[in-house]
DRENDO-349096 format. One record per residue (C-alpha): z, x, y. Coordinates in steps of 0.1 Angstrom, whole numbers, plus 5000, padded with zeros to 4 digits. Layout:
<pts>
ZXY
...
</pts>
This chain:
<pts>
786811394991
786411674966
789811594950
788611234947
785611344928
787811554904
789711234896
786411064888
785511334863
789011314847
788510934844
785010984831
786411184802
788310874793
785110684795
783310904770
785110744741
785110394757
781410384765
780610534731
781510194718
778310054731
776010304714
773410534729
770910554701
767110494701
767710114702
769010114737
770009744737
772009784705
774909544711
777309614682
780209864686
779510164665
782310414666
786010494670
787710194687
787009824689
786809654723
789909454713
791909784708
790709914742
791609584758
795109594744
795609944757
794209854791
796809584796
799409854800
797210134814
794410024837
793210384838
791610324804
789210084821
789110284853
787710564833
784910354820
784010214854
784010574867
781610654839
779210384851
779110534886
778410874870
775410724851
774010624884
773210984893
773111164859
769911304846
768211164815
769810814820
766310664817
766110804782
763811094789
763911464798
761511424827
762111574860
761811224875
764611084854
767911104874
769310764881
769010534910
767610784935
764810844910
763710484911
764010494949
761210744948
759110544924
759510234946
758710424978
755510534962
754610184950
755110054985
752710324997
755010415026
755410745008
752210935001
751711204975
749711434998
749511734975
749911734937
750412064920
752711984891
751611624886
754911444890
754211084902
750511144903
749510854880
752210634895
750610674928
747210604912
748810274900
747710344864
751110394847
752510064857
749909874838
750410074806
753509944787
753510254765
754110484795
757610624802
757310514838
757910154826
760610264800
762910464823
764110194847
764409944819
766510184799
768610284829
769509944842
770109784808
772210084799
774410024829
774509644822
775709714787
778509934800
779509684826
779509404799
781909614778
784209654808
784109284815
784709194779
787609434776
789209274807
789008924791
785408814795
783108654820
785308354828
788708544831
790508664862
792808944851
796508914861
796809274870
795509344905
794009684896
792209514867
790909244891
789409524912
787809684881
786409344870
785009304905
783309634904
781909574869
780409234879
778909374911
777409664892
775909424866
774409224894
773009534911
771209614879
769709274874
768609264910
766509584906
765209454873
763909134890
762309344917
760609594894
759609364865
758609044882
755708984905
757408734928
760308494931
759108204908
762208014897
760707864865
759008174853
760608364824
761108724833
764008914817
766508884789
770108824801
773009004784
776508914795
778509024765
778309344744
778209154711
775108944720
772108994697
768609054712
767808784737
764608614748
763508604784
765408394808
763908234839
764008374874
766408104884
768808184856
768808554864
769408494901
772208244892
773908514872
773608764901
775008504926
777908424903
778708784896
778608894933
780508594946
783208664921
783109034929
783608964966
786708764959
788109004934
787609304957
789209134988
792309354985
790609664971
790809994990
788410234973
789010604966
785610694979
782210544989
780910584953
782910274944
781709924951
784009744975
783809394991
781209515017
778909674991
779109354970
778309145002
775309375009
774009334974
774408954976
772608955009
769709134993
769708884964
769608584988
767008735011
764608784982
764808414972
762308294999
763908045022
766607904999
769508125009
768608285042
771608135061
774008275034
772308625037
772808605075
776508525072
777008815047
775309075069
777308955099
780509015081
779509365071
778409445107
781409295124
784209375100
783109655077
784009935101
780610105097
778710245127
775010295132
773910655128
772910785163
769910985173
771511315166
772411205130
768911075120
766811375131
767311755133
767711855169
768612225165
772112195151
772012205113
775612105110
774711755122
772611505103
770511565073
771411245054
773611465032
777211365037
778711055022
781411055049
778810965075
780310645092
776910465089
776910495051
778210195032
777710314997
776910664983
778110944962
779711274969
777611524949
779511834940
778612154921
780512004891
777811744887
775412024877
772411884896
769512124904
765812084903
766111754884
767511544912
766411354943
766811664964
764911854938
761911624944
762211554981
763711835001
761812145014
765112335018
766112284981
764512464952
762212174947
758812034940
758611944977
758812314984
756712434954
753712204958
754211834951
754311704987
755811374995
755011265031
755210955052
752010745051
749710845079
749310485092
753010435092
753610765110
750910665136
752810345142
756010525153
756010545191
755910895206
759310845223
761010735191
763211005178
762310925142
758811055148
760511395149
761811345113
758311445100
756511775103
753611725127
751412025122
748311875106
747012225096
750112275073
750512185037
753812035048
752211785072
754211475075
756911565050
760511465061
761911815068
763811695098
765311385082
766711515049
768111875049
771112075038
773212265064
771512585054
768012505065
766512785044
763312685026
763812654988
767412794990
769612514976
769412584939
772512384929
772712054946
775811964966
774211744992
775111374987
773211064978
773010754999
772610404983
773310175013
773610205050
774809965077
771410005094
770009805065
772309515073
771309515110
767609505099
768209245072
770209025096
767309045121
764908955093
766608655080
767608535115
763908545126
762908355095
765508095102
764108055137
767208205153
765308455173
768008545198
770208675170
767208855154
766409025187
770009125193
770309295159
767009465162
767709595196
771109725185
769409955161
766210045181
768310135212
769610425192
766110545184
764210485217
765310515254
763910175262
764109885236
763509615261
760009535247
761909345219
762909085244
759308965247
758808925209
758908595191
757408425160
755208635137
755208925162
759008945160
759008935122
756209195121
758309425143
761409385122
759409475091
757909775108
761309895120
762609855085
759910075071
760410335097
764210345097
764610345059
761710565050
762510775019
765610565010
764110334984
764110015005
760509975016
759509824983
762209554986
761109475021
757409465011
758309194984
760608995007
757908985034
755008925010
753209205027
749809355021
749909735023
747009955034
747010315022
746710585048
744410875049
746911125035
747210965001
745411134971
744110804958
743210444969
742810555005
742210265028
742710005000
744509685009
747009604982
749109274982
752809284973
752109084941
749309304928
750209354891
749909734896
753009734919
755409614892
756409764858
755609634824
758309564799
758109884778
756809904743
760210034731
761809704740
759009494726
759309674693
763109644692
763409284704
761209044685
762008774710
760008944737
756309014744
754709234771
753508934791
755708984821
752908974846
</pts>
């Protein structure tokens, strides 16, 4: 795996010149090439040497975990896993129980998300559109949106680029729109690096683009064998499309069910067992730190060459890393959610249970490096997870229950829960809303701290109630479509794009 990562960095050097075409100045949606080579020149070179484009795609993957990709120097600006933390806080399943340094404090108070001048709104917008711009350049270089490259390797690169573009638009729809309202204008669409500033497109138009991109990606990646799990393959693209369909209300639930079934039955991934999801005394097992874990569908092998330290997911979340979690900004499971975990569920042991400790309910037994020494990991080499097969079991159960196919829902739910509890037979007696509620609860428990609770909250149109260990809004009931739970289009974009206004809520 480490040799694979070295190849990524070599290819990323190629990408420096290529991605420089798209510009990285203050106007972060600048669409005209600005230096060195034209896209046409790169395209000509790529016909004979796909590594030219492979380097640019590798560069996009690197952007996903680089620091500062949201346009700031903040210690909360480190790519996708940074926005996973933001979304976990917005769902309230993650509580800021102690705030010493102030990171995420106003996010948790739900005051930053309604201020379009605040960087909390700017960072995800900058990050996702930056990746979109890079993906568009790859797609244009390979012939454009409507072209299927002749070279098989270029087909695989096109598939990855289209899937990555859809991934970005999906998160933008979740973060910047209150609900799935097909006719509502929500986001500008960019599908070509030469497009000028665009007005907002409707929800239906954005979702149609995601569906088109991911459907194409699944086909283009059919014969792709990836070098490592950092790359999008067919099953990652299917998982992303399943999420897109499941977030569309009742329109595409059957399609989401089919996709999750293919991943579960044919992807070759296995559910993490009870020894992998909680520390049981052997630090060499578990910890959610190894991309080679069979239950991981998509993730990245973090090495010392990446240069990650305090400014990272581990630097915010892990007690055993030199981190804010260790030093005084405590991120814990919501007290109410913790109380809902049965005593005989192994996942209850993921969280520190001493109520007299400042570490109460932090996930010290879910996420940890092999050397479980408090504050000791200074340079991060523990990996990032983006997608697990457990998500597909839970999503399959969710959409099956909403389709009225309750036997299928119960089967998928029991397949997971049987790895967490000695007796999952109680699921056999669940139906209707009680079954859907249990699936949602199990999703929140299983995927805590992985950035998926927010997506589930919106899909299930849930109302969240803040537990007693939050520093603000304790006991308040907050519906999924409360404007405070979504971001505002940032002032930087309003100023740079005359076709937009801040009225996204």
